[in-house]
N, C-alpha and C positions, 0 to 999 in steps of 0.2 A: 606258535605264540599268538599270531593274529588269525582269527577264524576265516576260512574260505567260504564264500557264498555257495548255496546249493544250486543256484542258477542265476543267470543274468537276464536283463530285460532292457527295454528301451530307456527306462529311467536309470538303469544301472548297467551300462555297457561293459562288455568283456574287455579286460586290459589288453592294450596293444603297445608296441614300441612308441616312443615319443618322437615327433618330427622336429628335430633341431638342426638348424643350419650352422655349421661350424667351418672355419673359425668365424667368430662374430666380431664386429668392429668395436663394441664396447659392452660393459657388464650390464647396462640397462636393457640392451637388446636381448641378452641372454636371460635376464630375469623375466622379461615379457614372454619369451618363447616357452620357458619352463612353466610359468603360471598358466598360460593359455593351453599348453599341451596337457596339463594335469587337471585343469578345472573340471573336465567332463567326468572325472572319476570321483569327485568329491560327493559326500553325502549331502543331503539337502541342508541349505543355509550355512554350510561351511564356507570359509573364504580365506584367500591368501592376502598378505600385505607385504609390500616391499618396505622393509625397515632398515635398509642399508645406510640411510642418512638420518635415522630417527632413534637416537639413543633413549633408553628408558631412564629418566632422571629421578624416578620416584623410588628406586630400589635402595637397599642397604648401602650406607656409605663405605663399607669395606671394599666394595667393587669400584673400579674406575668407570664412572658413568659413561664416558665417551666410548668405552670398549664394548658396552652391552648393547649391541645393535646387530643382530644376525642379518644376513642378506635378505632372507624372506622368512616369514613366520606364518603358521596356519592356525586359524581360530575355529573353534567348533560352533555349532548352532547355539550353544549357551552363551557365547560371546559375540553374538551377531552384531551388536552395536559398536564393537571395538574396531577402530580404524587405524590407530597409531601403533606404537610399540608399548605393550603392557605385558611384561614378563609374568605377571601374576595370572594372566589369562591365556598365555601361549600354550597351545596343545603340542605343536611340533615346530621345529625350525630347520632351516637348510642353509648350508654354505655353498654358494655358487661362484665358481671361478671360470674365467674364459679359456684358460690353457690347461692342457692335460698334465704338463710338468709340475703343476701345483699340487698334484695328488700327494698326500702326506704319508702314504703307506706303499710298501713294496708288494708286488704280485707274486714273485717267485723267489726273490732273494731274501736272505736273512741279515740283519734283524728286520722284523715286519715294519717297524717305524722308521721312516726315512730321517736321516740326520742332516737336513739342510735347514738353513734359516727360515725359508718360506714354509717348509713342512712343520717345523716347530711352532711357528707363529699360528698356522691354521689349526693345529692340534690344540694349542693354547686357547684360541678363540672358542673352539668347540667345548673345551673343558669348562671355560667360564660360563657359557650358556647353560650347560648341563647343571653346573653348580647353582647358578641363580635360580633356575626352575625348581631344583630340589629344595632350595632354601625357602622360596616363596610359596610353593605348593606342597600338598601332601602327595608324594609320589613314591612308587616302588620302581618305576622305570621312566626314562626319558627317551623318546624316539626322535631320530633326525636322519638326514642324509646329506651327503656332500656330492657336488657335481664339478667336474674339472673338464671343461670343454663338453664333450659328449659322454664322458666316462663317469660313472656314478658308483658310490658305495652306500649301503644302508648301515645305520648305526643304532645300537640299542645300549643305553647306559644304565647301570645299576650301582649300588653301593660297593659292589665287588669289582667294578671296572666297566670298561666299554667293550662290546663285541662288534666287530666290523666285518662286513661281508667282503667277499672277493669283488674286484671291480668288474663292471660290465658296461657295454656300450648301449645307452638308452635308445639308440636308433635301431638296434637289432634285437634287443631283449626287452620283454615286457615287465621285468621285475619291479621297476620303479612305479609304474602305473598300478600294478597289482598291490604293491605295498601301500600306496595311498588309498586305493579302493578298500582294501581290508581294514586299514587303520580307521578311516573316517566312518565306516559302518560298524565298528566294534563297540562293545560296551565300555564305559569308563574304566572299569577295573582291568579290562584287557588292554587298554591303552596306557596302563601304568599309573592310574589314579588309585590312591589308597582310600577306598570307600568306607573303611572302618572308622575314619574321621567323618562324622555326620554333622553337617551344618545345622545349627539349632536356630530355627526361625520361629515356628509356632509351638515350640516346646513349652509346656506349662512350667517347667523348672528353670527356664532360661532367665527369667527375671531375678530369681533368687541367686542364680549363679553369677549373673552380671554384678549384682549388688555385693556379693561376697568377694568377688575378684576385683572390685572397684573398676569396672570397665565402662567406657563411654558407650553410648547407644549404638554407634557405628563400628565399634570394635568387633572383629570376628569372634564367633563363639562356636565351639565344636563339642559334640558329645562323643566320648570314647568309651568303648566297652573293654574291660579287663576282667577276665573270668566272668562272673555273673554280675559284677558291679559296674555301674556307669559313673563316669566322671566328666566334668565340664572344664574345658581349657580354652585359652585364647592364643597367645603368642609365646614361644619359648624364651626363657631368660638367659640361656646359655649360647655359646658361639661355636662349639665344636662341630656343629653340623655344616659350617660354612666351608667345607672341603668337598671335593668331588667324590672321593672314595673313602671307605672306612666305615666305622660304626654309625656315623651320622647322628650322634646322640643329641636329642632335644629334651630339655628338662622344662617342665611346666609347673606353675602353681595351678593346682586343680581343685575344683569344688566337688566335694563328696556329698551327694544328696542324703545318703543314709545317715551320716553323722553330722551333716551340716557344718563340716570343718574344711579348712584349707589344707591340702596335702601336697606331696610332690609326686608327679607322674613323669617317669623317665621312659622315653620312646627311643629305641636303639636297634641296631642290627648286630646281633651277637654272633660270634664265631662258634660254630657248633663243636669245635674241638675242646672248648672250655665248658665248665659247668655253668649252669644258669646262675646268675648273680643271686637270685632268691634262694637257691639251694645252698650257696656259700653262707649267706646270712643265717640260714637255718642252723647250719653247723656251728657258726660263731655264737649264736644265742644259746644253743644247746650246751656249749662249753663255758657259758657264763662270761663271755668277753664283754667288757664295758665299752661305752662311748661309740656305739655303732647304731645305725638307724633301725627302726622297727618296720618290717615288711607287712603291709596290709594285704596285698595280693600281687601275684606275678604270673605271666603266661606268655608263651609264644603266640603270635597273632595267628590263630587257627582259622583258616578259611579254605575253601576249595580252590582258591586262586594260587597257582604255582608261582606267581610273581612276588609272593611274600617270602620267597627264598631267592638266594643268588649264589652263584659259584664263580670264583675268581680264576684267573689264568693258572695259578698254582694249585688249583683243585680245592682250595679252602672254601668251605660252605658257610654261608651266613643266613641267619633266620631273623625275621622281624620279631622283636620281643619288647614287652612292656613290664615295668615293675612300678608299684605304687608304694611310697614310703610315708610314714606318719609324720616325719620331721621335715620341715622346709628349710629353716635357717637362713643365714646371710652369708655372703662371701667373706672369706677370711680377711680380706683387705678392708673390711668395715670396722676393724678394731678401734676402740676408743682410747687405748693407752698401750704402751709397749709391754707393760705388765700383763694386760689382757691378752695381747698377742701371744706372749710366751705361755700363758695359762692355757689358751686354746690349743696351742701346739703340744703342750704337755699332755693334755687329755687325749689328743689323737695319737701321740707317741705311746701312751698307755694302752690304747686299743691295739696298736701294732704289736707291742711287746706281748700282750696277753694272747693275741692270735697265734703268735709263734710258739709261746710256751704251752697254751692250753689246747690248741687245735693244730699245731704244726703247719700253719698256713702263712705264707709270705705274700704281702700285698702286691709288691712289684710295680706300683704306679703312684708313689708318694709325690704329691704336687700341690700347688696352691689351690687348684680347683677341686681337689679331692679331700680337702679339710674344711669342714662346715663349722660356722660360728652360730651357736644357739644362745638365746637369752632366756633366762628364767623370768617369772613374773616380777621379781624385785630388781631386774636389770642385770643380774650377774651373768657373766659369760661362761660358756663351756664349749668344748670342742667335740667333734665327731669325725672319725675317719670313714669316708664313704667310697663308693665305686670300687667294689671288690671283684669285679668280673674277671680280672687277670690274675687273681690270687692263685697260688700254686702250692702244692704239698712241698714243704721244704726239703724232703728227702729225695724227691724225684729229680733226676739229673739230666734227663733227655728233654729237649725242646719239643713242644707240641706243634709249633709253627715256626717257620724259618726266620720271621722278622723279630726284631727287638721290641719288647714291651716297655712301657714307661714314657713319661713326658720328657722330651729332650732337655729342656732347660734345667731339669732337676736330676738328671741321671748322674750317677757316680762317675768319677773320672775314669775308673777302670772300664766301665761299660761303654764310655765314649771312645776310649782308646782301643779296646778290644771287644767289639760288639758281640762276639760269639761266646764269650766266657759265661759260665753259669752265674745267674743272678742270685746273690747271697744276701743274708741278713744285713751284713755290713754296708751293702750298697744302698739299701733302704734307709738305714740310719744316717748315712751321708746325705741322702736326699732331704731328710728333715732339716739338716743344717742349711742346705741350699734354699729351702723354702723360707726359712727365717732371714737369711742374708738377702734374698731376692726382694722380699717385702720391705725390708729396711731401706734398701737402695731405691726401691720403686716409690714408696709412699710413706716411709718413716721420717722421724724427726732427725735431720742431719744438717750440718752446716755447709754442705756441698752446694755448688751451683747446679742448675739443671743439666748443663753440659757435662759436668763431672759425673753426675749420677748416670746419665745416659751412656757415658763412656764405660763405666763399670758394668752396667747392665748388658753391654754388648758381649761380655764374656760368656753369658748364659746362652746366647743365641748363635754363636759362631759354629758353622757347619761346613766350612770349606774343605777341611779334611780332618780325620780323626786326631792326628798328632797335633796339629795347630790348635784345634778346639780344646784339646786336653791342656796344652800349655797356657792358653788364654785363661781358662778357668782356674788352673793351678796358680797362675800369677795373682789372681784375686784373693785366694785363701792364704797364700803364704806371706802376704804383706801384713804389716802391723795393723791391728784393729783400729788404732788411732788414725790411720789414713782414711777411715770411713767418716771421720768427723762427727761421731755420734753425740747428740746433745745429752742423752741420759747415761749417767755413769754406770748404773747397774746393767744396762744392756751392753755397754762396751766391755764390762768385765765378763759377762756371759760369753760374748763372741770370742774374746781372747782365750777363754778356757776351752772353747770348741775348735776354733780355727787353727791355733798353734799346734795342738797334737794331730789334728786332721791332716795338716800339710806333711808332717813326718810320717803319718800312717800311709798317706798316698805314695810317698817316696818308697817306703818299704814294700807296698803292694805292687808297685811297678817292677821293682827288682825281683819280687817273688814270682810274679807272672812270667817274667822273662826266663825263669828256670823251667817253665812248663813248655815242652817242646812241640807236641803234636796238636793238631786241630781237635782231635777227639778228646785229648786231655783238657783242653780249654773248655770245651762244651760241657764236660763232666765235672769241671772244677777240680780235676785231679792233678796230682803232682807227686813228688817224692814222699815216701813215708818218713823221711828225715824231718827233724824239727825245722820250722820256718827260718829261724836265724841261721842255722847251719847251711840250709839250702842257699840262702842269699850270700853267705860268706864264701861258699864254693864258687859262686859266680865271679867273685873278685880274686879267686885263688891264683889265677894266671898273671895278675898284675905284679910288676916289679916295684915294690914299695920299700923305702927304708923303714927302720923300726919305728920312728916317730910317726910317719904317715900311716903305717899299719895299725899302730895303737889308736890313732885318731879315727881311722875308719871303723875299727872294732867298736869304739865308744859310740860313734854316730849310728852305726847299725843297731847296736843294743838299745839306744834311745828311740830309734825309729820303730823297733819291734815293740817296745813298751807302749808307744803311742798306738801302733797298729792293734795291739791287744785290747786297747780301750774301746775300739769300735767293732770288735767281734761279737759283743753282746750289748744289750740296751743299758746296762747298769751305769756306765760312766755318764753318758749324755743325760739319762734320766736324773741321776744324782745332781748334776750341775744345774739343770732346770729347777729341780725341787729346792735346791739350796737358795737360789736367787729369788724364787717366788715367795720365800718366807720373809722377805724384806718388806715390812709394812709401810715404810716411807715411800718405797717405789710404787706401791699400789695406789697411793694418793696422787701421784704425778699424772697429769692429763697431757700426754704427748700422743695425741690421736693421729690416725692415718690421714695423710693428705691425698689429693687426687692421684690416681695411677698414671705414671708416665707411659708404661707399656702394659699390654695385656699378656696373659700367659699364652 
C-alpha cells in the first residue's frame, strides 16, 4: 500500500528498530522517546506534536471536544506552521500507552478484540479520531498506530472498517520506522487523501461558484469531476458521514458551470453487491415512475488508485461513487403546515407505489432523510422519494448482504423483532406511517410539553434488545391518537385511521411470523400454503378455551387479519391520505414545523 524506496541515503536512512527504554515512569517520557526515535525517518519539514492535553475545540459539536486529543499527531510539510491540535490538518495520529496490557487486541486468541474496559476505551478513542479525520478531510484511508509499552500495531482505516497488524516489539523489529518512512515520503493519494477533490484557489470559475453557492471568501471550495463534467462544492449539508464505517454519504449543494445551476452532488461508498443508484433511477424513469429525482451524471470514482475501493471483514466490497441529481430541495422537516407535510408524504408514497407496480422495485429505506420537499415557483410543495441504492427486486427472496437495510427509527416492528425476515412491501408502508408520526412528535403542532415529546420519541431509538424495542414502539402506536395532543383535527383523524388498524396488523403479523419455523423460511418470507388466518388459528389450537373465549378469539383474529390485509398493498394508506388532503379548510391552516428536538 505504501511504496518502498529504491534506495536509502544519508538524508533518508534505512529503517531500524526504535530504542525505547521500558518500563517508563510516565507517559510524557514515552512520548518523548517515540518522537525522538522516529524523527530521523520523517520526510523533510514533517513534524510531530504532543496533543495529549490539547483538545481540538474547533471541530463539529457532535463530538465531545475534550475527547478529541490523540496522544501524538503527525503533520506534513504542507502544515509546517501548525503547532497545536488541528484535526483538519492531521496526517496521522498515534495512541501511546505505557503498559503492554493496554493492547486492545489479542495476538493468538479469539475474538481478536479484547473485551476489557481499557481495551474498549482505547478502541473507542481510535474510532473517534478516525471519524473526525474522515469528517473534516477528504480521505479514502486514515493511517495510525498504537504503542503499548514497547509493543506496537499498525492501523489503516477505511469506510469498510479498520485493518490492524499483528503486534511487534519496536526494539526488535523495524516495522514502525519503515511505516513512518514510507508514509511520509508517499504521495498524498497513497497516504489516503482523496485528490479527486481539487481545492479551487486560482480557478477562473471559482468566483461564479462562490456567488451561486452564497459562500464567504474564506469558505473552502473544491472542484469535483463526475464523468466529464466538473462541479464546485463546499461543505456537506448532511450528517450521515459522521460515522466511522459505512457508506459515509455526503450530500452537497453544487454549482454546475455548464448550466450555471445549483444541483445536488452525492458522494458515497456504494456496496458493489447492489446496483448503482444511477442505474436504478434509469429503470424507474424508463417505467414512468413519478416523484423521483432526475440524474444528470453518475460514476464510480475511476482512478488508478486502489484506495478508491475498500473490502470489509465479511468480504463485502465498497467503491467510491458519485451521482449528481437535478433537484436539491429541502428537508421534510421544513413543512409549513401539517397539510403540506401529508401532501409531500403522499407524493413520496406515490413514487413508492409506482416503483412496486411498474418496476417491481422495493425501496427498503423509507425514512425522513429520504423524502425530499421541493417547492414550485408559486410556493406549492411537492415530495420526492430519494436514495434508492438499497432498492431490490420485490420477487428476490435471498439477501445479498447479511446486514439489515433501512433506517432504524423507521423500521417496521417485524423487522426490529425478527431482523432476518424478508423485507416486504408492508414493511415500507409501515415505515411511511412512522415518518409521519416521528415528525409530528419531533416538530409538529402538539399540546405536549418538550419532556412528553422526548419521552414518546425514545420509542423510535430504543435498541437495547429486539423484543423490548418492539414493545416500546408498539406501545406508541396502540395508544389513542388523542394521547398525542394534536392541535389540528384533520391530522388527528388521519393518524387514528392509520394507527388503529396498524396496531391490529402488527399483532396479526407477529402471530403469523411465529408460525414460520426455520431460519430459511424467515429469510425467504415463506410459510404455510394455508390461508394466513387459518395459520394463526392453528397456533392457538392447543389452548383450552371455553366457547365464549374461543368465539372472542376468533373475532379478534378476524379483525386483526382485516387490518393486516389493509397494509399488504398501498391502497388503504394512499386512500386515507388522499381523502384528508381534499379538505380545503385544512390547507388554509398554518401549523408549521417547529425546531427539531432530535435528528434522524
